[in-house]
C-alpha positions in Angstrom: 0.0 0.0 0.0 1.3 3.4 -0.9 4.0 2.1 -3.3 1.9 1.9 -6.5 1.3 4.6 -9.1 -2.3 5.3 -10.2 -3.8 7.3 -13.0 -7.3 8.7 -13.1 -9.4 5.7 -14.3 -12.2 7.8 -15.9 -15.3 5.8 -16.9 -13.8 2.6 -15.5 -14.6 4.0 -12.0 -18.4 3.7 -12.5 -19.0 0.2 -11.2 -21.5 -2.2 -12.7 -22.3 -5.8 -11.7 -19.4 -7.9 -10.4 -18.4 -11.1 -12.1 -16.9 -12.9 -9.1 -17.0 -12.5 -5.3 -13.2 -11.9 -5.2 -13.7 -8.7 -7.3 -16.1 -7.1 -4.7 -15.4 -5.1 -1.5 -18.4 -4.1 0.7 -17.4 -1.3 3.0 -19.5 0.6 5.5 -18.6 4.1 6.6 -19.2 4.7 10.3 -18.8 7.9 12.4 -20.6 10.5 14.3 -22.8 13.1 12.6 -20.7 15.8 10.9 -17.5 13.7 10.8 -17.5 13.9 7.0 -18.6 10.4 5.8 -20.7 11.7 2.9 -18.0 14.1 1.8 -15.5 11.3 2.0 -17.7 9.1 -0.2 -17.9 11.9 -2.8 -14.1 12.3 -2.7 -13.6 8.6 -3.3 -16.1 8.6 -6.1 -14.2 11.5 -7.7 -10.8 9.8 -7.4 -12.2 6.6 -8.8 -13.6 8.4 -11.8 -17.3 7.7 -10.9 -18.0 11.4 -11.1 -16.5 14.4 -12.8 -14.9 17.5 -11.1 -18.4 19.0 -10.6 -19.5 15.8 -8.8 -21.7 14.6 -11.6 -21.9 11.6 -13.9 -22.5 11.8 -17.6 -26.2 11.1 -17.2 -26.7 14.0 -14.9 -26.9 12.6 -11.4 -24.7 13.4 -8.4 -23.3 11.1 -5.7 -25.1 13.2 -3.1 -28.6 13.0 -4.7 -29.9 10.7 -2.0 -33.1 12.1 -0.4 -34.9 15.4 -0.4 -35.3 15.1 3.3 -31.6 14.9 3.7 -31.1 18.1 1.7 -33.7 19.9 3.8 -32.3 18.6 7.1 -28.6 19.0 6.1 -27.7 15.6 7.4 -27.8 11.9 6.3 -30.9 10.1 7.6 -30.7 6.8 5.7 -28.3 4.3 4.3 -26.9 5.1 0.9 -25.0 2.9 -1.5 -22.4 4.3 -3.9 -20.6 1.7 -6.0 -17.2 2.6 -7.6 -14.4 0.7 -9.3 -10.7 0.8 -8.6 -8.0 -1.5 -10.1 -10.7 -3.8 -11.4 -12.4 -4.2 -8.0 -16.0 -3.1 -7.4 -16.2 -1.2 -4.1 -19.7 -0.9 -2.6 -19.4 2.2 -0.3 -22.3 2.2 2.2 -22.7 5.6 3.7 -24.6 5.5 7.0 -26.1 8.3 9.1 -24.1 9.4 12.1 -27.0 10.6 14.3 -28.1 8.1 17.0 -31.7 8.2 15.9 -30.9 6.4 12.7 -28.9 3.6 14.2 -31.2 1.2 12.3 -29.7 2.4 9.0 -26.3 1.9 10.5 -27.1 -1.7 11.5 -28.3 -2.4 8.0 -25.0 -1.1 6.6 -23.1 -3.3 9.0 -25.1 -6.3 7.9 -24.4 -5.6 4.2 -20.7 -4.9 4.7 -17.6 -7.0 5.1 -15.4 -4.2 6.6 -15.9 -0.8 8.2 -14.2 2.6 7.8 -14.5 4.6 11.0 -14.5 8.3 10.0 -13.2 10.5 12.8 -13.1 14.3 12.7 -9.8 15.8 13.7 -11.7 18.8 15.2 -14.3 16.7 17.2 -12.5 13.5 18.2 -14.1 10.2 19.1 -17.5 10.2 20.7 -19.1 7.5 22.9 -21.5 6.2 20.4 -18.7 5.6 17.9 -16.8 3.6 20.5 -19.9 1.5 21.1 -20.2 0.7 17.3 -16.5 -0.2 17.3 -17.2 -2.7 20.1 -20.0 -4.2 18.1 -17.8 -4.7 15.1 -15.1 -6.2 17.4 -17.6 -8.7 18.8 -18.2 -10.1 15.3 -14.6 -9.7 14.2 -15.3 -7.2 11.4 -12.1 -5.7 9.9 -11.8 -2.0 10.5 -9.7 1.0 9.5 -9.8 4.6 10.7 -9.9 7.7 8.6 -9.1 11.1 10.1 -10.9 14.0 8.4 -11.2 17.8 8.8 -7.4 18.2 8.8 -8.0 21.7 7.5 -9.4 22.8 10.9 -7.3 25.3 12.8 -6.5 23.1 15.7 -6.3 19.8 13.8 -3.5 17.5 14.9 -3.2 14.2 13.1 -0.7 12.7 15.5 -2.8 13.6 18.5 -5.9 12.1 16.8 -3.9 9.0 16.2 -3.1 8.8 19.9 -6.8 9.4 20.8 -7.9 6.6 18.3 -5.4 4.2 19.8 -6.7 4.9 23.2 -10.4 4.7 22.2 -10.1 1.7 19.9 -7.0 -0.2 20.8 -8.2 -1.7 24.1 -5.4 -3.8 25.6 -3.3 -3.4 22.4 -2.9 0.2 21.4 -0.1 -0.8 18.9 -2.8 -2.4 16.8 -4.0 1.1 15.9 -1.3 2.9 14.1 -1.0 5.3 11.1 0.2 4.1 7.7 1.0 7.7 6.5 1.9 11.0 8.1 0.7 14.3 6.8 3.0 16.8 5.1 2.3 20.4 6.1 2.8 23.5 4.0 3.9 26.9 5.3 1.9 28.1 8.3 -0.7 30.8 7.7 -1.4 34.0 9.7 -3.3 31.9 12.3 -0.3 29.6 12.8 -2.0 26.6 11.1 0.0 24.8 8.5 -2.3 23.2 5.9 -1.8 19.6 4.8 -0.9 19.2 1.2 0.5 15.6 1.0 1.4 12.4 2.8 4.5 10.4 3.4 4.3 6.6 3.4 5.7 5.0 6.5 6.5 1.7 4.8 7.3 2.8 1.3 9.1 6.0 2.5 7.7 7.8 -0.5 6.1 11.3 -0.7 2.7 11.7 -2.2 2.0 15.4 -3.0 -1.7 16.4 -3.6 -1.1 20.2 -3.8 -1.5 20.2 -7.6 -4.9 18.6 -7.4 -3.6 15.1 -8.3 -1.4 12.7 -6.5 2.3 12.9 -7.4 4.9 10.5 -6.1 8.4 11.6 -5.3 11.4 10.6 -3.1 11.6 12.2 0.3 14.2 14.8 1.1 16.9 14.3 3.7 14.8 16.2 6.3 11.8 14.0 6.0 13.1 10.6 7.0 14.1 11.5 10.6 10.5 12.8 11.1 9.0 9.4 10.4 11.7 7.2 11.9 10.0 6.6 15.3 6.5 6.2 13.7 7.9 3.8 11.1 9.5 1.6 13.7 6.3 1.4 15.7 4.4 0.5 12.6 6.8 -2.2 11.6 6.7 -3.7 15.1 2.9 -3.5 15.1 2.7 -5.4 11.8 5.2 -8.0 12.8 3.4 -8.6 16.1 0.3 -9.6 14.1 2.2 -11.5 11.5 1.3 -15.2 10.9 5.0 -15.8 10.6 5.9 -16.4 14.2 9.7 -16.2 13.5 9.5 -12.8 11.9 9.7 -10.9 15.2 12.7 -12.8 16.4 14.5 -12.1 13.1 13.6 -8.5 13.2 14.7 -8.0 16.8 17.9 -9.8 15.8 18.7 -7.1 13.3 17.4 -8.6 10.1 15.9 -6.1 7.7 12.4 -7.1 6.7 11.7 -6.1 3.1 8.7 -3.7 2.4 6.9 -6.3 0.2 6.8 -8.8 3.1 5.6 -6.0 5.5 2.8 -4.9 3.1 1.6 -8.5 2.6 1.5 -9.1 6.4 -0.2 -5.8 6.9 -2.9 -6.7 4.3 -3.5 -10.1 6.0 -3.7 -8.5 9.5 -6.2 -5.9 8.3 -8.3 -8.6 6.6 -8.3 -10.8 9.7 -9.5 -7.8 11.8 -6.4 -7.8 14.2 -4.7 -4.6 12.9 -6.5 -1.3 12.4 -4.6 1.3 10.3 -5.2 5.0 10.6 -5.2 7.1 7.4 -5.9 10.8 6.6 -8.3 12.1 3.9 -9.6 15.3 2.7 -11.9 16.3 -0.2 -10.5 17.6 -3.5 -10.1 21.3 -3.8 -12.2 23.0 -6.5 -11.1 21.9 -9.9 -8.9 19.1 -8.5 -9.3 15.5 -9.5 -8.1 13.7 -6.4 -8.6 14.5 -2.7 -5.8 14.1 -0.2 -5.4 10.4 0.9 -8.2 9.1 -1.3 -5.8 7.0 -3.5 -4.2 5.5 -0.4 -7.7 4.7 1.0 -8.8 3.0 -2.2 -5.6 1.0 -2.1 -6.3 -0.1 1.5 -9.9 -1.1 0.6 -9.0 -3.1 -2.5 -5.8 -4.8 -1.1 -6.4 -4.9 2.6 -10.1 -5.4 3.2 -11.5 -8.9 2.9 -13.5 -10.2 -0.1 -17.0 -11.5 0.6 -15.6 -15.0 0.3 -13.5 -14.4 3.5 -16.5 -13.4 5.6 -19.0 -16.0 6.9 -22.6 -16.2 5.9 -25.2 -15.5 8.6 -27.0 -18.5 9.9 -29.6 -19.9 7.5 -32.5 -22.3 8.2 -35.3 -23.8 6.3 -38.7 -22.1 6.8 -39.5 -24.7 9.6 -36.3 -23.8 11.5 -34.0 -26.7 10.4 -30.4 -25.5 10.1 -28.9 -25.4 6.5 -25.2 -25.4 5.7 -24.2 -23.4 2.7 -20.8 -22.8 1.0 -19.8 -19.3 1.8 -20.5 -16.8 -1.0 -20.8 -19.4 -3.8 -22.5 -18.0 -6.9 -23.6 -21.5 -7.9 -25.1 -22.4 -4.5 -28.8 -22.0 -3.6 -30.0 -18.4 -3.6 -29.9 -16.6 -0.2 -30.3 -12.8 -0.3 -31.5 -10.3 2.2 -33.3 -7.0 2.0 -31.1 -4.6 3.9 -33.0 -1.5 3.1 -36.4 -0.6 1.7 -37.3 2.9 0.3 -40.0 4.4 -1.8 -39.6 6.4 -5.0 -42.5 8.6 -6.2 -41.9 7.4 -9.8 -40.6 3.8 -9.4 -42.4 2.8 -6.2 -40.8 0.5 -3.7 -37.1 -0.1 -4.1 -35.3 -2.9 -2.1 -31.6 -2.8 -1.6 -30.4 -6.5 -1.6 -27.2 -8.2 -0.4 -26.8 -11.5 -2.0 -25.0 -14.0 0.3 -25.3 -17.1 -1.8 -26.2 -18.0 -5.3 -27.1 -15.6 -8.1 -30.1 -13.3 -8.3 -31.4 -12.7 -11.9 -33.8 -10.3 -13.4 -37.3 -11.9 -14.1 -36.6 -14.7 -11.7 -39.4 -15.8 -9.3 -38.1 -15.9 -5.7 -39.6 -16.8 -2.3 -39.9 -13.9 0.1 -39.8 -14.8 3.8 -40.4 -12.3 6.7 -40.7 -13.5 10.3 -40.2 -12.3 13.8 -41.4 -8.7 13.7 -45.1 -9.1 14.6 -44.5 -7.1 17.8 -43.6 -4.1 15.6 -46.6 -4.1 13.3 -45.3 -6.5 10.7 -47.1 -9.7 9.7 -45.2 -12.9 9.2 -45.2 -13.7 5.5 -44.1 -16.3 3.0 -44.9 -15.4 -0.6 -43.5 -15.9 -4.1 -42.7 -12.8 -6.0 -41.2 -12.1 -9.4 -38.0 -10.1 -9.6 -38.4 -7.2 -12.0 -35.6 -4.9 -13.0 -32.2 -5.2 -11.2 -30.0 -2.2 -11.0 -27.0 -0.6 -9.2 -27.7 2.7 -7.6 -25.8 5.9 -7.8 -27.5 8.7 -5.9 -31.0 8.8 -7.4 -29.9 7.1 -10.6 -30.4 3.4 -11.2 -28.2 1.5 -13.8 -29.7 -1.7 -15.1 -27.9 -5.1 -14.6 -28.9 -8.6 -15.6 -27.8 -10.4 -12.5 -26.2 -10.1 -9.1 -23.8 -12.7 -7.8 -23.1 -13.8 -4.2 -21.2 -11.0 -2.4 -22.6 -8.1 -4.4 -25.4 -5.6 -3.7 -28.0 -4.3 -6.0 -31.6 -2.8 -6.0 -34.8 -4.5 -6.9 -37.9 -2.5 -7.9 -41.5 -3.2 -7.0 -41.2 -6.2 -4.7 -44.7 -5.8 -3.2 -44.4 -7.7 0.0 -40.6 -7.6 0.7 -39.7 -5.6 3.8 -36.4 -4.7 5.4 -34.9 -7.8 6.9 -36.7 -10.3 4.6 -35.0 -13.2 3.0 -35.1 -13.9 -0.7 -34.5 -17.5 -1.8 -35.3 -20.0 -4.5 -39.1 -20.7 -4.7 -38.5 -24.4 -4.7 -36.0 -24.2 -1.8 -37.3 -21.5 0.6 -34.8 -20.4 3.3 -34.7 -17.9 6.1 -31.7 -15.9 7.3 -31.1 -15.2 11.0 -32.4 -11.6 11.6 -29.9 -9.0 12.7 -30.3 -7.2 16.0 -32.2 -4.0 15.9 -32.7 -1.4 18.6 -36.2 -1.2 20.2 -38.0 2.1 19.5 -38.8 3.7 22.8 -40.0 7.2 22.1 -43.8 7.2 21.5 -45.4 9.6 18.9 -49.2 9.7 19.1 -50.7 11.0 15.8 -54.1 11.7 14.4 -55.2 12.3 10.8 -55.5 16.0 10.1 -58.6 15.7 8.0 -61.0 13.1 6.6 -59.0 12.6 3.3 -55.9 12.1 5.4 -57.7 9.6 7.6 -58.5 7.5 4.5 -54.8 7.4 3.5 -53.2 7.1 7.0 -53.3 3.3 7.3 -51.6 2.7 4.0 -49.0 5.4 4.6 -48.1 4.0 8.1 -47.9 0.4 6.8 -45.4 1.5 4.1 -43.5 3.5 6.6 -42.9 0.6 9.0 -42.2 -1.8 6.1 -39.3 0.5 5.2 -38.0 0.9 8.7 -37.9 -2.0 11.1 -36.7 0.2 13.9 -40.2 1.9 13.9 -43.1 0.2 15.6 -46.8 0.9 14.9 -49.2 0.5 17.8 -53.0 0.8 17.7 -53.5 1.1 21.4 -56.8 -0.5 22.4 -56.9 1.2 25.8 -56.2 4.8 24.8 -57.6 4.5 21.2 -54.5 6.2 20.0 -52.3 5.5 16.9 -48.8 5.5 18.2 -45.5 5.4 16.2 -42.7 4.3 18.4 -39.4 5.9 17.2 -35.8 6.0 18.3 -35.7 9.7 19.0 -37.0 13.1 18.0 -35.1 13.3 14.7 -36.4 9.8 13.8 -39.9 11.0 14.5 -39.5 14.2 12.5 -38.3 12.2 9.5 -41.2 9.8 9.8 -43.7 12.7 9.8 -42.0 14.4 6.8 -42.1 11.1 4.9 -45.8 10.7 5.6 -46.4 14.2 4.2 -44.0 14.2 1.2 -44.1 10.6 0.1 -47.6 9.4 1.0 -49.5 12.7 1.0 -50.7 12.2 4.6 -51.0 15.2 6.9 -51.1 14.3 10.6 -51.3 16.1 13.9 -49.1 15.1 16.8 -51.1 14.8 20.1 -50.1 14.1 23.7 -49.3 10.4 24.2 -51.6 8.9 26.8 -50.4 6.2 29.2 -53.0 3.4 29.7 -54.2 3.9 33.3 -56.5 1.6 35.3 -59.0 2.0 38.1 -59.8 0.0 41.1 -61.8 0.2 44.3 -60.0 1.5 47.4 -62.4 -0.2 49.8 -65.6 -2.2 49.9 -68.8 -0.8 48.4 -72.3 -1.9 47.5 -74.5 -1.0 44.6 -78.0 -1.5 43.4 -78.9 -1.6 39.8 -82.5 -1.0 38.9 -83.6 -1.1 35.3 -87.4 -1.0 35.1 -89.2 0.5 32.1 -92.9 0.1 31.0 -94.0 1.9 27.9 -96.9 -0.2 26.7 -96.4 -3.7 25.4 -93.3 -5.7 26.3 -91.4 -3.9 29.1 -87.9 -4.2 30.8 -87.4 -5.3 34.4 -84.2 -6.2 36.2 -82.9 -5.4 39.7 -79.6 -6.7 41.1 -77.6 -5.9 44.2 -73.9 -6.3 44.3 -70.9 -5.9 46.6 -67.5 -4.8 45.3 -64.2 -5.4 47.2 -60.6 -4.7 46.1 -58.2 -7.6 45.3 -54.4 -7.8 45.1 -52.7 -6.5 41.9 -53.0 -8.8 38.9 -56.3 -10.4 40.0 -58.4 -8.9 37.2 -62.2 -9.0 37.6 -63.6 -11.8 39.7 -67.4 -12.4 39.6 -69.1 -14.4 42.4 -72.7 -15.6 42.6 -74.2 -15.7 46.1 -77.9 -15.4 45.1 -80.2 -17.6 47.2 -83.8 -18.5 46.7 -83.8 -17.8 43.0 -84.4 -14.0 43.3 -82.3 -13.7 40.2 -83.2 -16.6 37.8 -80.2 -18.8 36.9 -80.4 -17.9 33.2 -79.9 -14.2 34.0 -76.8 -14.5 36.3 -74.4 -14.6 33.3 -76.2 -11.5 32.0 -75.4 -9.6 35.2 -71.8 -10.7 34.9 -71.6 -9.6 31.3 -73.0 -6.2 32.2 -70.5 -5.8 35.1 -67.6 -6.7 32.9 -68.7 -4.4 30.1 -69.0 -1.5 32.5 -65.6 -2.4 34.0 -64.0 -2.2 30.6 -65.4 1.3 30.2 -64.3 2.4 33.7 -66.3 3.8 36.6 -64.7 7.1 37.4 -62.2 8.6 34.9 -62.9 6.3 31.9 -60.1 3.9 32.5 -60.7 0.1 32.7 -61.5 -1.3 36.2 -59.3 -4.1 37.4 -58.5 -6.1 40.5 -61.9 -6.3 42.2 -64.3 -9.0 43.2 -67.9 -8.4 42.3 -70.4 -10.5 44.3 -74.0 -10.7 43.2 -76.1 -10.9 46.4 -79.8 -10.4 45.5 -82.2 -9.1 42.9 -85.6 -9.3 41.4 -87.0 -10.5 38.1 -90.4 -10.3 36.3 -91.8 -13.4 34.6 -92.6 -11.5 31.4 -90.4 -8.3 31.3 -87.1 -9.6 32.5 -84.5 -10.3 29.8 -80.8 -10.8 29.1 -80.4 -7.2 28.0 -82.3 -5.9 31.0 -80.0 -7.7 33.5 -76.9 -6.6 31.6 -78.0 -3.0 32.0 -78.8 -3.6 35.7 -75.4 -5.1 36.3 -73.7 -2.1 34.7 -75.9 0.3 36.7 -75.1 -1.5 40.0 -71.3 -1.2 39.4 -71.6 2.5 38.6 -73.7 3.1 41.8 -71.1 1.2 43.9 -68.4 3.4 42.5 -70.3 6.6 43.2 -70.0 6.1 46.9 -66.5 4.4 47.0 -62.9 5.6 46.9 -61.6 4.9 43.4 -57.9 4.6 43.0 -56.1 5.3 39.7 -53.4 2.8 38.8 -50.5 3.6 36.6 -48.3 1.1 34.6 -44.9 0.5 36.0 -42.0 -0.7 33.8 -38.7 -2.4 34.7 -36.0 -0.3 33.1 -32.5 -1.7 32.5 -29.9 1.0 31.7 -26.4 0.1 30.4 -24.3 3.2 31.1 -20.6 4.1 31.4 -19.3 4.1 35.0 -18.7 7.9 34.8 -22.5 8.5 34.4 -23.9 6.0 36.9 -24.5 8.5 39.7 -26.2 10.9 37.3 -28.5 8.3 35.8 -29.5 6.9 39.2 -30.3 10.4 40.5 -32.4 11.0 37.4 -34.3 7.7 37.9 -35.0 8.7 41.5 -36.4 12.0 40.3 -38.8 10.1 38.1 -40.2 8.2 41.1 -38.1 5.2 40.2 -37.0 2.5 42.6 -33.5 1.2 41.9 -33.5 -2.6 42.2 -29.7 -3.1 41.8 -26.6 -2.6 39.7 -24.3 -5.0 38.0 -20.8 -4.4 36.6 -20.6 -5.0 32.9 -17.7 -5.3 30.4 -16.0 -2.2 29.0 -16.2 0.0 32.1 -20.0 0.0 32.1 -22.7 -0.7 34.7 -26.2 -2.1 34.3 -28.8 -0.4 36.4 -32.2 -2.0 37.0 -35.0 0.1 38.3 -38.8 0.2 38.4 -40.2 3.4 37.1 -43.8 4.6 36.3 -44.3 4.6 32.6 -45.8 8.1 32.7 -42.3 9.3 33.8 -40.3 7.8 31.0 -42.2 8.9 27.9 -39.2 10.9 26.7 -36.5 8.9 28.5 -34.8 7.9 25.3 -34.1 11.6 24.6 -33.2 12.5 28.1 -30.9 9.6 28.7 -29.0 10.4 25.5 -28.4 13.9 26.9 -27.5 12.7 30.4 -24.9 10.2 29.1 -23.7 12.1 26.0 -25.1 9.3 23.8 -23.3 6.4 25.5 -26.1 4.8 27.4 -28.8 2.3 26.2 -31.9 1.2 28.0 -34.7 -1.3 27.6 -38.1 -1.5 29.3 -40.8 -4.0 30.0 -44.1 -3.7 31.7 -44.4 -5.4 35.1 -47.7 -4.2 36.7 -50.1 -1.4 37.5 -49.9 0.2 40.9 -51.7 3.1 42.7 -50.7 6.6 41.6 -49.8 9.2 44.3 -52.9 11.2 45.2 -51.7 14.5 43.8 -50.7 13.0 40.4 -54.0 11.0 40.3 -56.0 14.2 40.9 -54.1 15.9 38.0 -55.0 13.0 35.7 -58.7 13.3 36.7 -58.6 17.0 36.0 -57.2 16.3 32.5 -60.2 13.9 31.9 -62.7 16.5 33.2 -61.3 19.2 31.0 -61.0 17.1 27.9 
């Protein structure tokens, strides 16, 4: 790497379909919002010849033509694929959003990729969420490299950022995170900052000057080599330490000179195995230039150091009934197994599915089996259907270039798959298979919405179903207790994008309303009630009288109905009618309109008429009796309580526990976790954690995660219960 001359490849840089898995590299770009991922993708596309100096291809599109919402919000909100070609290798660059609300798009990119570029801003450093993604990649052994951007910033310091990256990502082995190049600085300006105009290769000891707008290689001057001596020695030792040749370190320490070719080969193997993580520098091309600083070196690393799809394992595959299936890794001739890693909608084309083929070959006009399972709790139905593949294409911004087939290891887009959703498996219709789903975060921010008008109401259901089909990190809930339509999102930005997509893509205008937590009611003490339903208006009348007693039960008991009628005062055939009326009234509530739970209702006595009594009359009497009992009783409001588990860095444990206490939470305990983190478990009323996903992110600077599960309803404090009743009365 760094010892090979390159020319601008022109049209060859616009990648089409690959012909073999060894000629594919799938690379995901990861980093915090504003670190420069999209700018880096554009710079790589320019250097690879996929776009011209104005950032455009011949047919008029630009690499940054992703989504109108992204342009309006001035940030990436979805996964984007930009395929380029370099040295005969097709590189699928997967640009991911850096904002935490769009972590689902990041997870999709990680699923589709075989290696990751962590983009770090020299002016901002490494944030906690980026460290967490690094740990996720480490857990699955994904090869990684680090790119330092924003070197033009006044206080940018590449060597300091390298030290920070080694500390953040190196763990127990900081010498596994080392630079391959050092920046060359020009004369300092009035502010004292010396701009970077080139690089010096630590292994090749060559200079690469980008000041003229294109990479030029030269020999270093006498003053350059002493500047890199220490860094070069550390790099060589770091590479040798990860070498598969166990004798190499002894030979090196014994004074043997290791040739550069051997070092480069060992470096490439160590990067591909995910045990060495090189640090590089990159910057976009200046206006009119053809190559951005460090882009050639980065493309070299991707093509020569990152693994091919053949070197990465295929996720677990089973038959539809759950039996494990063994497949050869990334074999174009094996049975078809592909996955929908992203779903989007185009106003002209319709639904577009981004597909990663893991096994076999996907062809245009082929009929495939589409399997989707395991997301019923998020508003998705399990489905197994056969669908015909229409047009296959490779994307570039908003453009789609047709291809005839997609082999194992490659990515492409499929238009108009009617039932396919993100996470679904595509396989041969006569050999249906199912891939193990990837882990997705739970959406924990509720967004209650209502249609703005009658025409919007007619389109709302279809718009919401399309929205959740595209985004598996969004959950749709039709709450039966509060009668609200609730979109569960990952954060405020996620919610804003969902609303904008409803408006712009599906023409649905909605109003956001206050999210209501499903409360319950119960009796605070014993009470008695008499239900009298007697009407006579000529002809057949209505007659039913019943007397009941109501007493509270322990939490979780539900509604218990007991018959203690003696002497037949209420005929046997009408006792179920009384119970039905009581249960119907309990479901409607007796005080503030919330369902009644945890009571025993005992039927003691009543009266009937031989002609006018009926099932309907005794149902009405049962409901009236329960309402009368409630009128003279103390009715308690019950609120749902959730068990919350928060995984947070040790530095923020005190802050998080104090915040939970302020939310009326009861801390159940703490457990030490790996990576200097602590798991906090607490029980907290759900009414207090509606916005907890947003607040926790602020408290922990984006480094904490939490989950929640309902455990029970329990009495609300009197002052809060009274406020809830006031809201009902004023509604």
